[in-house]
C-alpha positions in Angstrom: -0.2 0.5 -0.2 1.0 3.4 -0.7 1.9 5.4 2.2 -1.3 7.3 3.9 -3.6 4.5 2.6 -4.9 1.8 4.4 -8.0 1.0 5.9 -9.8 4.2 4.5 -13.4 3.5 6.1 -11.9 2.8 9.7 -8.4 4.8 9.6 -9.3 8.2 7.6 -11.8 10.9 8.7 -12.1 13.2 5.5 -12.3 16.9 6.4 -12.6 20.3 4.9 -10.0 21.5 3.0 -11.0 24.1 0.1 -13.6 25.0 -1.7 -13.0 27.5 -4.7 -15.8 29.1 -6.9 -18.6 31.4 -5.4 -22.2 30.6 -3.9 -24.8 28.8 -6.3 -26.7 32.4 -6.7 -26.4 33.3 -10.0 -24.5 31.0 -11.8 -24.3 30.6 -15.6 -24.0 27.7 -17.6 -20.7 28.4 -18.7 -19.1 28.5 -14.9 -20.2 25.1 -14.4 -17.4 22.5 -14.2 -17.3 19.8 -16.5 -14.1 18.0 -15.6 -11.5 17.4 -13.1 -7.9 16.2 -13.3 -5.0 15.6 -10.9 -1.0 15.7 -12.7 0.8 12.7 -12.3 2.7 14.3 -9.3 -0.7 15.7 -7.9 1.1 19.0 -7.4 -1.3 20.3 -10.4 -4.8 20.4 -10.3 -6.7 20.9 -13.8 -10.4 21.7 -14.7 -12.1 22.5 -17.4 -15.9 24.1 -17.6 -18.8 24.4 -19.9 -17.6 27.9 -21.2 -14.4 26.5 -22.3 -12.1 27.4 -19.9 -9.3 26.0 -18.2 -8.1 26.6 -14.6 -5.0 25.4 -13.2 -4.1 25.2 -9.5 -0.8 24.7 -8.0 -0.3 23.6 -4.7 1.6 25.4 -2.5 4.5 24.6 0.1 3.4 23.5 3.4 3.7 26.0 6.2 6.9 25.2 8.4 4.5 26.9 11.3 1.8 24.5 10.6 3.2 21.1 9.7 0.3 19.0 10.1 -1.5 21.4 7.9 -0.5 20.4 4.0 0.1 23.2 1.0 -3.5 24.5 -0.4 -4.1 24.5 -3.9 -4.0 27.9 -5.5 -4.9 29.4 -9.1 -1.9 29.3 -11.5 -3.0 29.7 -14.6 -6.3 29.9 -16.7 -6.6 30.1 -19.8 -9.7 29.9 -22.9 -8.8 26.7 -24.7 -12.1 26.5 -26.9 -14.6 28.5 -28.4 -18.0 28.1 -30.0 -18.0 26.7 -33.3 -20.3 25.9 -36.3 -19.7 22.7 -38.5 -21.3 24.2 -41.7 -21.0 20.6 -43.6 -23.1 18.9 -40.8 -25.1 22.1 -39.9 -24.2 21.7 -36.4 -23.3 24.1 -33.6 -20.0 22.9 -31.8 -20.4 24.3 -28.2 -16.8 25.1 -25.9 -17.4 22.7 -23.2 -14.3 21.0 -22.0 -15.0 17.4 -21.9 -11.8 16.1 -20.5 -8.7 17.4 -19.6 -5.4 14.5 -19.3 -2.2 15.2 -18.0 1.0 13.9 -19.9 3.8 12.6 -18.0 6.2 15.7 -16.9 10.1 14.8 -18.3 11.1 18.8 -17.6 10.2 21.9 -16.0 7.3 22.4 -18.4 4.0 20.8 -18.4 2.0 19.6 -21.2 -1.9 18.8 -20.7 -4.9 17.6 -23.8 -8.1 19.2 -23.5 -10.9 18.6 -25.6 -14.5 19.6 -26.8 -17.0 17.5 -29.1 -14.3 18.2 -32.0 -11.1 19.4 -31.4 -8.2 18.2 -29.2 -5.5 20.9 -28.1 -2.2 20.4 -27.0 -1.0 22.8 -24.5 2.3 23.6 -23.0 2.4 25.7 -20.0 5.7 26.6 -18.5 7.3 29.4 -16.5 9.4 31.9 -17.6 11.8 34.9 -15.6 10.5 38.6 -16.0 13.5 40.6 -16.0 14.3 43.5 -18.3 15.9 43.3 -21.5 16.5 45.2 -24.7 14.7 48.0 -25.0 13.2 47.9 -21.4 16.5 48.6 -20.4 16.3 52.4 -22.2 14.0 55.0 -21.5 12.1 57.3 -24.5 15.3 59.0 -25.2 17.6 55.6 -25.3 19.4 56.5 -22.1 20.1 53.2 -20.2 17.6 53.0 -17.1 18.9 51.5 -13.7 17.8 47.9 -13.8 16.4 48.1 -9.6 14.1 51.1 -10.5 12.1 49.2 -13.1 8.8 48.4 -11.7 6.9 47.5 -15.2 8.0 45.5 -18.1 6.8 46.6 -22.0 6.1 43.7 -23.9 6.4 43.4 -27.9 3.2 44.1 -29.9 4.9 41.0 -31.9 4.6 38.5 -28.7 1.1 37.4 -28.6 2.2 35.6 -24.8 1.6 36.6 -21.6 4.7 37.4 -19.8 5.5 34.7 -17.2 3.4 31.7 -18.9 4.5 29.9 -22.0 1.7 27.8 -23.8 1.1 26.3 -27.3 -1.6 24.5 -28.8 -2.3 21.8 -31.7 -5.4 20.5 -32.2 -6.2 17.0 -33.8 -8.0 12.8 -27.1 -9.6 11.1 -24.4 -7.3 8.1 -24.0 -3.7 8.5 -23.3 -0.8 5.6 -24.1 1.4 5.8 -21.1 4.8 6.9 -22.7 3.0 10.0 -23.8 3.9 9.0 -27.5 0.4 8.7 -28.5 -3.0 10.2 -27.9 -6.5 9.4 -29.7 -9.6 11.4 -30.3 -12.6 9.6 -29.1 -16.5 11.2 -30.5 -19.2 8.9 -30.0 -18.7 6.3 -32.9 -15.2 6.2 -33.4 -11.3 6.6 -32.1 -8.9 8.2 -33.6 -5.6 8.8 -33.3 -3.0 11.8 -33.8 -2.2 11.0 -37.4 -6.4 10.3 -38.1 -5.6 6.3 -38.5 -9.2 4.8 -37.5 -8.6 2.0 -34.7 -12.4 1.6 -34.0 -15.5 2.1 -36.1 -18.5 0.9 -35.1 -20.7 3.3 -37.4 -23.4 1.3 -39.8 -23.4 2.3 -43.2 -26.9 3.4 -42.7 -27.6 5.2 -39.8 -31.2 3.9 -39.3 -29.7 0.5 -38.2 -27.6 2.8 -35.4 -28.1 0.4 -32.3 -25.1 1.5 -29.9 -22.0 4.1 -29.6 -19.1 4.3 -27.5 -19.1 6.4 -24.6 -15.6 5.8 -23.2 -12.3 4.8 -24.0 -8.9 4.5 -22.0 -5.2 3.1 -22.8 -3.7 0.5 -20.8 -1.7 2.5 -18.1 1.6 -0.2 -18.8 1.0 -1.3 -22.4 0.3 1.6 -24.6 -0.7 -1.1 -27.2 -3.9 -1.9 -25.4 -6.8 0.0 -24.8 -10.3 -0.5 -23.7 -13.6 1.0 -24.8 -17.0 0.9 -23.6 -20.6 1.1 -25.1 -24.4 2.0 -24.8 -25.1 -1.6 -24.4 -23.0 -1.9 -21.3 -20.1 -3.9 -23.0 -17.0 -3.6 -22.5 -14.0 -4.6 -25.2 -10.4 -4.5 -25.1 -8.3 -4.2 -28.1 -4.7 -5.0 -29.1 -3.2 -2.6 -31.8 -0.4 -4.9 -32.6 -2.9 -7.3 -33.8 -4.3 -5.3 -36.7 -4.3 -1.4 -37.5 -8.4 -1.5 -37.3 -9.3 -3.1 -34.4 -12.7 -4.5 -35.4 -11.8 -7.8 -33.8 -11.4 -7.1 -29.8 -9.2 -9.6 -27.9 -11.5 -9.4 -25.1 -14.9 -8.8 -24.6 -16.5 -8.2 -21.3 -20.5 -8.2 -20.7 -22.5 -9.3 -17.5 -25.4 -11.7 -18.5 -28.9 -9.3 -17.8 -31.6 -11.5 -15.4 -34.9 -11.5 -17.9 -36.8 -11.3 -14.6 -35.6 -7.9 -13.8 -35.8 -6.5 -17.4 -37.7 -3.1 -17.7 -38.2 -0.3 -19.9 -35.5 1.6 -18.7 -32.9 -1.6 -18.6 -30.9 -0.5 -21.7 -30.6 3.1 -20.5 -29.3 2.3 -17.0 -27.0 -0.2 -18.0 -25.1 1.9 -20.4 -22.0 2.9 -18.9 -20.7 6.2 -18.7 -17.0 6.0 -18.0 -13.9 3.4 -17.9 -10.8 3.1 -15.6 -7.8 0.9 -15.4 -6.8 0.6 -11.8 -3.2 2.2 -11.5 -1.9 -2.0 -11.7 -3.4 -2.4 -15.1 -4.8 -5.4 -13.9 -8.7 -4.6 -13.4 -11.1 -2.2 -15.0 -13.5 -0.7 -13.5 -16.9 0.9 -14.8 -19.6 2.7 -14.1 -23.1 2.6 -14.9 -26.1 4.8 -13.7 -26.7 2.7 -10.8 -23.8 0.9 -10.2 -19.6 0.6 -10.2 -18.3 -2.6 -11.3 -14.6 -3.9 -11.0 -13.6 -6.3 -13.8 -10.6 -8.9 -13.7 -9.0 -9.0 -17.1 -8.6 -12.8 -16.5 -12.6 -13.0 -16.6 -15.0 -11.8 -19.1 -18.4 -13.4 -18.1 -18.6 -11.3 -15.1 -17.5 -8.8 -12.9 -15.7 -9.4 -9.7 -17.2 -6.8 -7.8 -20.5 -4.7 -8.0 -21.2 -1.9 -5.9 -24.7 -0.6 -5.7 -24.2 3.5 -5.9 -27.8 4.8 -5.2 -29.8 1.7 -5.5 -33.0 3.8 -3.7 -33.4 5.7 -6.8 -34.6 2.2 -8.5 -38.1 2.9 -7.9 -37.7 6.9 -8.9 -36.9 5.8 -13.0 -39.5 7.3 -14.4 -39.3 10.3 -13.3 -35.6 10.6 -13.6 -36.7 9.7 -17.1 -39.1 12.1 -17.3 -36.6 15.1 -16.0 -33.9 13.8 -17.9 -31.3 13.2 -15.3 -31.5 9.2 -16.2 -28.8 10.4 -18.7 -26.5 11.9 -16.5 -23.1 10.8 -17.1 -21.1 9.8 -13.9 -17.5 9.2 -13.3 -15.8 6.9 -10.9 -12.0 7.3 -9.7 -9.6 4.8 -7.6 -7.7 6.1 -5.2 -3.9 5.9 -5.4 -3.4 1.8 -4.1 -6.3 0.9 -6.2 -7.9 -0.3 -2.8 -10.9 2.4 -2.6 -13.3 3.4 -5.1 -15.2 7.1 -5.3 -18.2 7.9 -7.2 -20.6 10.7 -6.9 -24.7 10.6 -6.6 -27.1 13.5 -6.3 -28.1 15.9 -3.5 -23.9 16.6 -3.9 -23.3 13.4 -2.2 -20.5 11.1 -3.2 -19.8 7.6 -2.4 -16.4 6.0 -1.3 -16.3 2.1 -1.6 -13.5 -0.1 0.0 -12.4 -3.0 -1.8 -10.9 -4.5 1.3 -13.4 -4.5 3.8 -16.2 -4.1 1.6 -17.2 -1.2 3.3 -18.8 2.3 2.5 -19.7 5.8 3.1 -21.8 8.5 1.5 -20.2 12.3 2.2 -21.6 15.4 1.2 -19.9 18.5 -0.5 -21.6 21.4 0.9 -20.7 25.3 2.4 -22.3 24.2 5.4 -19.9 21.8 6.2 -16.6 24.4 5.0 -15.1 25.1 8.1 -11.6 24.8 8.3 -10.5 21.1 9.0 -14.2 20.5 9.5 -15.1 16.4 9.8 -17.3 15.6 7.3 -20.2 13.8 8.9 -21.6 10.4 7.1 -24.6 10.7 5.5 -27.6 8.3 4.9 -30.7 8.0 2.7 -34.2 6.9 4.2 -36.2 4.8 1.4 -39.1 4.1 3.7 -40.9 4.2 7.1 -39.9 6.0 10.0 -36.8 8.7 9.4 -33.9 9.2 11.8 -32.6 12.6 12.7 -29.3 12.1 10.7 -31.2 10.8 7.5 -32.5 12.2 4.7 -35.7 11.1 2.9 -35.4 9.7 -1.2 -38.1 12.2 -1.7 -36.2 15.0 -0.5 -32.9 14.8 -2.6 -32.0 17.5 -5.1 -31.4 16.3 -8.3 -30.1 19.6 -9.2 -27.2 19.0 -7.2 -25.3 16.1 -8.7 -21.5 15.1 -8.4 -20.4 13.9 -12.0 -16.7 14.5 -12.0 -14.0 13.9 -9.3 -10.6 13.1 -9.0 -7.9 11.9 -6.5 -4.3 12.6 -5.3 -1.7 10.2 -7.2 -0.2 9.3 -3.5 -2.2 10.9 -0.6 -5.5 11.6 0.6 -7.0 14.0 -1.1 -9.6 14.7 -3.3 -11.1 17.3 -5.2 -14.8 17.0 -6.4 -16.5 19.2 -8.4 -20.2 20.5 -7.6 -21.8 23.0 -10.4 -19.4 25.8 -10.2 -17.9 25.1 -6.9 -14.2 22.8 -6.4 -14.0 21.3 -3.4 -11.4 20.0 -2.0 -11.6 16.9 0.5 -8.4 15.7 2.9 -7.6 13.2 5.6 -7.4 14.5 9.3 -3.8 14.9 10.3 -3.4 14.6 14.1 
């Protein structure tokens, strides 16, 4: 186990760390966070929103006066990644919403990340530059030399399009990333494309009226850059090996859980659609999230998942109303902790769930400004389905379905989590005694 990870349900008390963003009053659609991602060291944390913006937070150094308090995350850089477009060939508006951010492995002082909307993937370089007077900044308007110690502002050449202190570049043309950072692939609903626009998966039928299945998520293996998985709206997962063929029409492995005919209903196909798929850090397991459950699959066992966790089974009786208000189509993500021993995913009412794979214990926590006092310990929440409700429980009929945790991230080596709730980013950490 990594340092700091243990029996999470017994040893760890989660407490409030920070909240970024304004109160929920007057929130615009563009301010809603659409993706969250730590870099490989956990020192940087990036968010993307529906307005096409990317915000990068950097972890500050720990305070010597308060060694028990770990460094906070503060804004490091902000930029507009994508703008709204219009596809004239398809007569389709392309919104600027950031669907995904992925950090590339860092090999020098510069950091690289990929950001994508529905159409374009961009590669960004973020690096620091020393701001010091040079060239014409050392001379006044009359050409006389100036004292460098007296220079408080720098003049930037009109030919320079970058902000002083930050360097960034972009190249378009995602989603999954191979482990060496040498290859990235674009993911849309029907196919995956790699950097040179080579089709590696294409399930689009010749006649669109025969369309019955779409790709919902994909990810490269963390250690074998030739292998990747993709999930579908039918609840299936396919593992492909790019060494076998350039076009991976034939999968290497096919993961599907047989459906119990007695449980089939009008909503079965909708709730079985997989919204997220993640390899474990070890590469041995695959985690998938559908509407009601999180499942863990062993790469060596294709016929059924080895673990199934009920996220909010109390909503099964509410599927009809959830269908009417479109909540049944919400796409929840899931994440591993650094040692693959704990799973985290979101729910409604700003609740998020954690499942300990070793002890099979689980906990429900809430991201709320009411618990935003420094170092305040989060109290477990419980949902009452029927009967008499206890004082510390909330009725399933009282859940706010407009408040939902779709995007979360876990620090790669510490018990620090980032939870996106509408336009707010909550950062929680384990309590240090």
